[in-house]
C-alpha positions in Angstrom: 202.4 -69.1 71.7 198.6 -69.0 71.4 195.7 -70.9 72.8 195.0 -73.1 69.9 194.5 -76.6 71.2 194.4 -78.4 67.9 194.6 -82.1 68.8 195.8 -81.2 72.3 194.6 -82.1 75.7 193.1 -80.2 78.6 196.5 -79.6 80.4 197.9 -78.1 77.2 195.0 -75.6 77.1 195.9 -74.4 80.6 199.5 -74.0 79.8 198.7 -71.9 76.8 196.3 -69.7 78.7 199.0 -69.4 81.4 201.2 -67.9 78.7 198.6 -65.2 78.2 198.8 -64.5 81.9 202.6 -64.3 81.7 202.4 -61.9 78.8 200.0 -59.8 80.7 202.3 -59.6 83.7 205.1 -58.5 81.3 202.8 -55.8 79.9 203.1 -57.3 76.4 199.5 -56.5 75.6 196.0 -56.1 77.0 193.6 -58.8 78.0 191.6 -58.1 74.9 194.5 -58.1 72.5 196.0 -61.3 73.9 192.7 -63.2 73.9 190.0 -61.7 71.6 192.4 -60.1 69.2 194.8 -63.1 69.1 194.5 -64.9 65.8 196.0 -68.1 67.4 193.0 -68.4 69.7 190.3 -70.3 67.9 187.2 -68.1 67.2 184.9 -70.4 69.2 187.2 -70.4 72.2 187.9 -66.7 72.5 185.0 -65.9 74.9 185.9 -68.8 77.2 189.6 -67.9 77.2 188.8 -64.2 77.8 186.4 -65.1 80.7 188.9 -67.5 82.2 191.7 -64.9 82.2 189.5 -62.2 83.6 188.0 -64.3 86.3 191.3 -65.8 87.3 192.9 -62.4 87.6 189.8 -61.2 89.6 190.2 -64.0 92.1 193.9 -64.5 92.0 194.7 -63.3 95.5 192.2 -65.8 97.0 193.3 -68.6 94.7 197.0 -67.9 95.5 196.1 -68.1 99.2 194.3 -71.4 98.8 197.2 -72.9 96.8 199.7 -71.6 99.4 197.8 -73.2 102.3 197.7 -76.6 100.6 201.4 -76.3 99.6 200.7 -77.8 96.2 203.2 -75.4 94.6 206.0 -77.2 96.5 204.8 -80.6 95.5 204.3 -80.1 91.8 206.7 -78.7 89.3 204.0 -76.7 87.6 203.9 -73.0 86.7 202.0 -71.0 89.3 199.8 -69.5 86.6 198.7 -73.0 85.5 197.9 -73.8 89.1 195.9 -70.6 89.4 193.9 -71.4 86.3 193.3 -75.0 87.4 192.3 -73.9 90.9 189.9 -71.3 89.4 188.1 -73.9 87.3 188.0 -76.6 90.0 186.8 -74.3 92.7 184.8 -71.5 91.0 183.0 -73.0 88.0 180.1 -75.4 87.7 181.6 -77.2 84.7 185.0 -77.8 86.3 188.1 -78.3 84.2 188.1 -77.5 80.5 188.5 -80.5 78.3 189.5 -80.6 74.6 187.8 -83.2 72.5 189.2 -85.3 69.7 188.1 -82.6 67.3 190.4 -80.0 69.1 187.4 -78.0 70.4 186.9 -77.1 74.0 184.1 -78.9 75.7 182.2 -77.0 78.3 
């Protein structure tokens, strides 16, 4: 599963990036090979996906603590990796959540 969001929506983007995090946890590749070197990640999205993965991993302990304190993981049946990615974009970026337009491209 890649990060191609052809005709998809924002939440699908985060689920696909969460798959990259899962594969990293399973030592199925490096950050670069699973993002930059991944042919299923659109060329124009590779830098954003790479940055999102790196920054989410960098701040994962703080983000996990925030999510734990608000107990959202118990309320929502959502993968913890998706929650980490969403929390990262909501709390640590100026642009907020990533959106995919009708053309399938990420909007910043």
